[in-house]
SEVEXFI-909352 format. One record per residue (C-alpha): x, y, z; residue in one letter. Coordinates in steps of 0.02 Angstrom, whole numbers, padded with zeros to 5 digits, always signed. Each point is the difference from the previous one (the first is absolute). Layout:
residues N
XYZA/...
END
This chain:
residues 272
-03077+06872+10426M/+00127+00086+00105S/-00038+00190+00045R/+00019+00109+00137A/-00132-00011+00140A/-00009+00067+00202G/+00147-00065+00088A/+00064-00115-00155G/-00029-00075-00152R/-00127-00137-00075W/+00076-00180+00015R/-00119-00088-00113T/+00007-00190-00028S/-00106-00133-00047S/-00049-00122+00134V/-00088-00170-00023T/-00133-00021+00133A/-00115-00167-00009R/+00059-00037-00180G/-00051+00187-00059L/+00150+00111-00046K/-00037+00177+00072L/+00093+00184-00051R/+00036+00069+00198I/+00086+00161+00016A/+00114+00065+00179R/+00047+00159+00054R/+00091+00039+00171G/+00039-00072+00148S/-00102-00038+00152G/-00142-00102+00070P/-00087-00077-00144P/-00137+00105-00085L/-00123-00108-00125L/-00114+00106-00106L/-00133-00098-00090L/-00103+00098-00127T/-00163+00023-00095G/-00072-00091-00130I/+00102-00004-00177G/+00145+00105+00068A/+00169-00015-00017N/+00141+00056+00149L/+00052+00133-00107E/-00167+00076+00067M/+00073+00015+00182W/+00123+00127-00031R/-00108+00161+00058P/-00022-00089+00166F/+00160-00131+00028E/+00122+00163-00048R/-00057+00075+00180L/+00014-00143+00098V/+00165+00011+00096R/+00075-00121+00121G/-00049-00163-00050R/+00030-00123-00131E/-00141+00010-00142V/-00061-00157-00092I/-00109+00023-00168T/-00084-00159-00106V/-00075-00005-00139D/-00133-00111+00008A/-00042-00150-00092P/-00050+00048-00173G/+00032+00183+00006T/+00157+00094-00031G/+00130-00112-00051M/-00035-00155+00127S/-00063-00152-00077E/-00169-00056+00008R/-00036-00160+00067P/-00105-00140-00126R/-00176+00021+00092L/-00063+00125+00086P/+00036-00004+00204L/-00104+00063+00142R/+00054+00125+00149M/+00049-00146+00110R/+00122-00050-00133D/+00074+00167-00050L/+00039+00002+00187A/+00081-00155-00002R/+00111+00075-00146I/+00047+00156+00099I/+00029-00108+00145E/+00121-00083-00103D/+00085+00133-00067L/+00073+00056+00165L/+00042-00161+00040G/+00108+00000-00143V/+00086+00191+00037L/+00016-00061+00165D/-00107+00105+00094I/-00064-00072+00151E/-00123+00164+00042Q/-00043+00156-00088A/-00127+00139-00001D/-00127-00017-00130V/-00091+00145-00083L/-00139-00043-00116G/-00100+00105-00120Y/-00178-00028-00062S/+00022-00190-00062F/+00184+00006+00080G/-00110+00039+00158G/-00100-00172-00019L/+00153-00094-00029L/+00074+00060+00147A/-00118-00040+00121Q/-00007-00175-00070E/+00179-00017+00043L/+00002+00078+00163A/-00140-00117+00020H/+00066-00158-00070R/+00172+00047+00053A/+00010+00109+00154P/+00163-00042+00051V/+00074+00083-00153R/-00102+00164+00010V/+00061+00118+00140R/-00116+00149-00041R/-00141+00031-00137L/-00035+00143-00092I/-00150+00011-00099L/-00049+00135-00108C/-00148+00018-00107A/-00064-00167+00028T/-00130-00102+00076A/-00068-00162+00079Q/-00073-00058-00160G/-00168-00089+00021L/-00131+00051+00052P/+00061+00191-00073L/-00078+00158+00022I/+00038+00014-00184P/+00043+00141-00123P/-00107+00100-00117R/-00035-00106-00166P/+00103+00097-00091G/+00188+00004+00067P/-00022-00195+00028A/-00045-00024-00169L/+00140+00094-00080L/+00125-00094+00159L/-00034-00161-00098A/+00063+00040-00156T/+00201+00034-00010P/-00033+00099-00153A/+00082+00147+00109R/+00180-00071-00029Y/-00016-00031-00174Y/-00030+00182-00080H/+00043+00174+00041P/-00187+00059-00036K/-00072-00147+00085L/+00091+00030+00176F/-00032+00196+00004E/-00166-00044-00042L/-00024-00158+00145I/+00121+00049+00124V/-00098+00159+00068P/-00143-00092+00012R/+00102-00156+00108I/+00091+00128+00109A/-00088+00120+00051G/+00109+00135+00105G/+00127+00104-00040R/+00021-00112-00164T/-00150+00061-00045R/-00014+00169+00043R/+00174+00049-00063E/+00045-00053-00187P/+00168+00015+00030S/+00010-00142+00133R/-00089-00099-00115L/+00149+00030-00119A/+00142-00048+00119E/-00081-00151+00003Q/+00012-00080-00173A/+00147-00055-00053T/+00023-00110+00139A/-00168-00077-00018R/+00029-00009-00193L/+00157-00081-00023A/-00057-00142+00058R/-00171-00092-00015P/-00067-00133+00078P/-00036-00154-00101Q/-00190+00012-00057L/+00006-00198+00089L/+00094+00056+00161G/-00113+00148+00036Y/-00158-00143-00016G/+00091-00102+00095Y/+00021+00140+00149Q/-00189+00042-00023L/-00040-00181+00025Y/+00110-00003+00164A/-00091+00151+00051A/-00215-00065-00040S/-00051-00085+00160G/+00149+00040+00101W/-00038+00046+00189T/+00107+00022+00158S/-00159+00033+00117L/-00009-00174+00070P/+00191+00014+00059W/+00015+00194+00031L/-00006+00015+00183C/+00119-00135+00018R/+00138+00123-00095L/+00132+00026+00146R/+00125+00107-00113Q/-00004+00180+00050P/-00095+00099-00147T/-00004+00154-00075L/-00156+00023-00126I/+00022+00158-00103I/-00157+00050-00113A/-00039+00144-00116G/-00185+00069+00050D/+00002+00045-00195D/+00020-00174-00066D/-00114-00052-00132P/+00023-00195+00013I/+00054-00014+00206I/-00152+00083+00086P/+00044+00054+00170L/-00118-00115+00102V/+00115-00144-00062N/+00182+00058+00086P/-00113+00069+00135R/-00073-00177+00036L/+00172-00092-00022M/+00054+00117+00151A/-00114-00040+00105R/+00009-00192-00037L/+00179-00028+00011M/+00057+00000+00204P/+00169+00103-00037D/-00059+00138-00155A/+00017+00189-00006R/-00090+00091-00146L/+00061+00147-00088R/-00110+00087-00118V/+00080+00125-00142V/-00125+00133-00026E/-00026+00051-00174G/+00097-00177-00024G/-00036-00093-00147G/+00032-00207-00048H/+00177+00064-00049L/+00061+00104+00150F/+00164-00107+00002L/+00029+00059-00192I/-00062+00175+00005D/+00024+00057+00170E/+00107-00108+00110P/+00074+00125+00070E/-00159+00013+00121S/+00022-00164+00059V/+00190-00039+00029I/+00009+00074+00169G/-00135-00115+00052D/+00092-00140-00082I/+00171+00030+00068H/-00098+00028+00185E/-00094-00151+00002F/+00156-00119-00068L/+00124+00084+00160D/-00148-00018+00119D/
END
């Protein structure tokens, strides 16, 4: 894949990290910004957000078992996934990066910052939480999130995603249609999706969240059916150098359906 994107073109390649072949894409130049995405997602889904990023090298990766990355033989815990990402940065000869984690990727970003603090300069956590104990979402959206069906059929996508996403995706059908191609093009492997659910199950950052020293920007929507706002508020209170930005009317997919609402905050934070 090679296509125009912002201030450059995607450079896509296959990289081996801890024995797994991972598909990555890089675009632009400048300080590295690593994007870690949500459960089951592929790197093409970053397009609405990453095209707005300026002055940085944007690096995206298909998580193990998603997109075009290899699935591990056995399921891994979050700490093992963090080690894979740490090794990936080493293979790419990146000593330190800013890391943006989105939803499931936010759990992984926290784990990476905890286990490899010298690798993470600044941390951006979007539509994510601290794990258990968690103020849970409503049962309906939670059950729908547990299945990858929305990645496999357009009708299921149209039925499920607004209920999971809330926010602008639910309010404006045109925003939903704009997301369909990237999501349906490369669905996750069924086992790969199950492995990600396994990695997240029982995970928590609460015992060490107060010891994360990286400057952190937490961004959350107040219309997110998956992550009730009380969870990001708790994270912001516990972390020693964190600030919280609440997107009014923002759902779980605010980085995808209204990235222009937060890109200024992200640039300001990274350039601070």
